[in-house]
C-alpha positions as CSV (number, residue, x, y, z in Angstrom):
1,X,-21.6,-58.5,30.0
2,X,-23.8,-57.7,33.0
3,X,-27.6,-58.1,33.0
4,X,-28.6,-54.8,31.4
5,X,-32.0,-54.8,33.1
6,X,-30.3,-52.8,35.8
7,X,-29.6,-49.2,34.8
8,X,-27.5,-47.3,37.3
9,X,-28.4,-43.6,37.6
10,X,-25.2,-41.5,37.7
11,X,-27.0,-38.7,39.5
12,X,-23.7,-37.2,40.7
13,X,-22.5,-33.6,40.2
14,X,-20.0,-34.1,37.4
15,X,-18.4,-36.4,34.9
16,X,-15.3,-37.1,37.0
17,X,-17.5,-38.4,39.9
18,X,-19.5,-40.4,37.3
19,X,-16.4,-42.0,36.0
20,X,-15.3,-42.8,39.6
21,X,-18.7,-44.6,40.2
22,X,-18.3,-46.5,36.9
23,X,-14.7,-47.5,37.9
24,X,-16.0,-48.9,41.2
25,X,-18.8,-50.9,39.5
26,X,-16.5,-52.2,36.7
27,X,-18.0,-55.0,34.6
28,X,-20.8,-55.7,37.1
29,X,-22.9,-52.9,35.4
30,X,-23.4,-52.4,31.6
31,X,-26.1,-49.7,31.5
32,X,-26.0,-46.2,32.9
33,X,-28.4,-43.2,33.1
34,X,-27.1,-39.7,32.8
35,X,-29.6,-37.0,33.7
36,X,-30.3,-33.4,33.4
37,X,-28.5,-32.5,36.6
38,X,-25.1,-33.5,35.0
39,X,-25.7,-31.7,31.7
40,X,-23.5,-28.7,32.8
41,X,-21.0,-31.1,34.5
42,X,-19.8,-32.9,31.4
43,X,-22.7,-35.3,31.1
44,X,-22.5,-35.6,27.3
45,X,-18.7,-36.1,27.5
46,X,-19.3,-38.8,30.1
47,X,-22.0,-40.5,28.0
48,X,-19.6,-40.5,25.0
49,X,-16.7,-42.0,27.0
50,X,-18.8,-44.7,28.7
51,X,-20.3,-45.6,25.3
52,X,-17.4,-45.4,23.0
53,X,-14.4,-46.2,25.2
54,X,-16.0,-48.7,27.7
55,X,-18.8,-50.3,25.6
56,X,-21.6,-49.3,28.0
57,X,-25.2,-48.7,27.1
58,X,-26.4,-45.1,27.8
59,X,-29.8,-43.8,28.8
60,X,-29.8,-40.0,28.5
61,X,-32.6,-38.7,30.8
62,X,-33.4,-35.2,29.5
63,X,-37.2,-35.3,29.7
64,X,-37.4,-32.9,26.7
65,X,-40.5,-30.7,26.4
66,X,-40.9,-27.8,23.9
67,X,-42.6,-27.0,20.6
68,X,-42.4,-29.8,18.1
69,X,-39.7,-28.3,15.8
70,X,-37.4,-27.6,18.8
71,X,-37.8,-31.1,20.2
72,X,-37.1,-32.6,16.8
73,X,-33.9,-30.5,16.4
74,X,-32.7,-31.3,19.9
75,X,-33.3,-35.0,19.4
76,X,-31.5,-35.0,16.0
77,X,-28.5,-33.4,17.7
78,X,-28.4,-35.9,20.6
79,X,-28.9,-38.8,18.3
80,X,-25.4,-38.2,16.9
81,X,-24.0,-39.5,20.2
82,X,-25.1,-43.1,19.4
83,X,-27.2,-43.2,22.6
84,X,-29.5,-46.1,23.5
85,X,-32.4,-44.4,25.3
86,X,-33.6,-40.7,25.5
87,X,-36.5,-39.4,27.5
88,X,-39.1,-36.8,26.4
89,X,-42.4,-35.8,28.1
90,X,-45.2,-38.1,27.0
91,X,-47.4,-35.5,25.3
92,X,-48.2,-36.8,21.9
93,X,-46.9,-33.8,20.0
94,X,-43.5,-34.1,21.8
95,X,-43.3,-37.9,21.2
96,X,-44.0,-37.5,17.4
97,X,-41.4,-34.7,17.1
98,X,-38.8,-36.8,19.0
99,X,-39.4,-39.8,16.8
100,X,-38.9,-37.6,13.7
101,X,-35.6,-36.3,15.2
102,X,-34.4,-39.9,15.9
103,X,-35.3,-41.1,12.4
104,X,-32.7,-43.4,11.0
105,X,-31.0,-44.0,14.4
106,X,-31.3,-46.9,16.9
107,X,-31.9,-44.5,19.8
108,X,-35.2,-45.4,21.6
109,X,-37.5,-42.6,22.6
110,X,-39.0,-43.2,26.0
111,X,-42.0,-41.1,27.1
112,X,-42.4,-39.8,30.7
113,X,-45.9,-40.3,32.1
114,X,-46.0,-38.8,35.6
115,X,-42.8,-38.4,37.6
116,X,-42.4,-40.9,40.4
117,X,-41.6,-38.1,42.8
118,X,-45.2,-36.7,42.4
119,X,-48.4,-37.5,44.2
120,X,-52.0,-36.4,43.8
121,X,-51.4,-33.2,45.8
122,X,-48.5,-32.2,43.5
123,X,-50.8,-32.7,40.5
124,X,-53.5,-30.6,42.1
125,X,-51.0,-27.8,42.6
126,X,-50.1,-28.0,38.9
127,X,-53.7,-27.9,37.8
128,X,-53.6,-31.4,36.4
129,X,-57.1,-32.8,35.9
130,X,-58.7,-34.9,38.5
131,X,-58.2,-38.7,38.6
132,X,-56.2,-41.3,40.4
133,X,-52.5,-41.3,39.4
134,X,-52.4,-44.9,38.2
135,X,-55.3,-44.2,35.8
136,X,-53.7,-41.0,34.5
137,X,-50.4,-42.8,34.0
138,X,-51.9,-45.6,32.0
139,X,-53.9,-43.2,29.8
140,X,-50.8,-41.1,29.1
141,X,-48.8,-44.3,28.3
142,X,-51.4,-45.4,25.8
143,X,-51.4,-42.0,24.1
144,X,-47.6,-41.9,24.0
145,X,-47.5,-45.4,22.4
146,X,-50.1,-44.3,19.8
147,X,-47.8,-41.3,19.0
148,X,-44.9,-43.7,18.4
149,X,-43.0,-43.9,21.7
150,X,-40.6,-46.9,21.9
151,X,-41.2,-47.2,25.6
152,X,-42.5,-45.6,28.7
153,X,-41.0,-44.3,32.0
154,X,-43.4,-45.2,34.8
155,X,-43.3,-46.2,38.4
156,X,-43.3,-49.9,39.3
157,X,-46.8,-49.5,40.7
158,X,-48.2,-48.8,37.2
159,X,-46.0,-51.2,35.2
160,X,-48.5,-54.1,35.2
161,X,-51.4,-52.0,34.0
162,X,-49.2,-50.5,31.2
163,X,-47.9,-53.9,30.2
164,X,-51.5,-55.0,29.8
165,X,-52.3,-52.3,27.3
166,X,-52.7,-53.6,23.7
167,X,-50.6,-50.7,22.6
168,X,-47.7,-51.9,24.8
169,X,-46.9,-55.0,22.8
170,X,-43.3,-54.9,21.8
171,X,-42.7,-51.7,23.8
172,X,-40.3,-51.0,26.7
173,X,-41.2,-50.2,30.3
174,X,-38.5,-48.5,32.3
175,X,-39.1,-48.0,36.0
176,X,-37.4,-45.5,38.3
177,X,-38.4,-45.3,41.9
178,X,-36.9,-48.7,42.5
179,X,-35.4,-49.3,46.0
180,X,-34.0,-52.5,47.4
181,X,-35.6,-53.6,50.6
182,X,-34.5,-51.4,53.5
183,X,-33.2,-48.6,51.4
184,X,-34.2,-45.0,52.0
185,X,-37.1,-43.6,49.9
186,X,-35.2,-40.3,49.3
187,X,-37.4,-38.1,47.1
188,X,-39.4,-40.9,45.5
189,X,-43.1,-41.4,46.5
190,X,-44.2,-44.3,44.3
191,X,-41.6,-47.1,44.8
192,X,-41.1,-50.8,44.7
193,X,-38.3,-53.4,45.1
194,X,-36.4,-54.6,42.0
195,X,-38.1,-58.0,42.0
196,X,-41.5,-56.4,42.2
197,X,-40.8,-54.0,39.3
198,X,-39.6,-56.9,37.0
199,X,-42.5,-59.1,38.0
200,X,-44.9,-56.3,37.2
201,X,-43.6,-56.1,33.6
202,X,-40.7,-53.7,33.6
203,X,-37.9,-54.4,31.2
204,X,-35.4,-52.2,33.0
205,X,-35.1,-50.7,36.5
206,X,-33.2,-47.6,37.4
207,X,-31.3,-47.4,40.7
208,X,-29.0,-44.7,41.7
209,X,-28.3,-43.6,45.3
210,X,-28.8,-47.0,46.9
211,X,-25.9,-48.2,44.8
212,X,-23.4,-45.4,44.6
213,X,-24.0,-44.2,48.2
214,X,-23.4,-47.7,49.5
215,X,-20.2,-48.5,51.4
216,X,-19.4,-51.0,48.7
217,X,-21.2,-49.9,45.5
218,X,-20.3,-53.0,43.5
219,X,-21.6,-55.3,46.2
220,X,-24.8,-53.3,46.2
221,X,-25.2,-53.6,42.5
222,X,-24.5,-57.3,42.5
223,X,-27.1,-57.8,45.2
224,X,-29.7,-56.1,43.0
225,X,-28.7,-58.2,40.0
226,X,-29.0,-61.4,42.1
227,X,-32.5,-60.3,43.1
228,X,-33.4,-59.7,39.4
229,X,-32.2,-63.2,38.4
230,X,-34.5,-64.6,41.0
231,X,-37.5,-62.5,40.1
């Protein structure tokens, strides 16, 4: 089985294209992320096939946010799919509700701190209180851990500070915004290389377009895995 520290984001339009990417990557990759953008394109069916038929680990990236009872009900429904990770927003009431919905299941609840596509100007436009993004991310991470989150989604730039939190002991840190050296930034604003992210304390890195857009996706994935082994 491949090194599951690499999670490949299947941010493609539908399940058929997702399966095509998985076919290209074969046994080089064991962990996949399926996001909100594929929900109407067969994302749950794809998750089920990759999990049950191909033995892959699945990270369902839904970033749920709603009143507590709605979040709890949604998570309880999703937990039936035997998923590995599920994301919710890191607000404490959301995390607590999600943990209640996942009760009795192995699915890990990961809390989103601040999206890696956002910078301070974006937060200002959303009326988010003043403060440097790294400080806000670490504070939100601590509060999410206190509410019961199994892990945190955060950029590689904040991973070390989160890992240093007393509340982070035994918790997961998953980092999107990871780009191999020379890859395009795309819509990410707070990025780092795979080796940097792991050295900073991340347990898993999420990489999508630099792999499945590559001329040889399996070679691109294997190059990242080699970098992780040397980190």
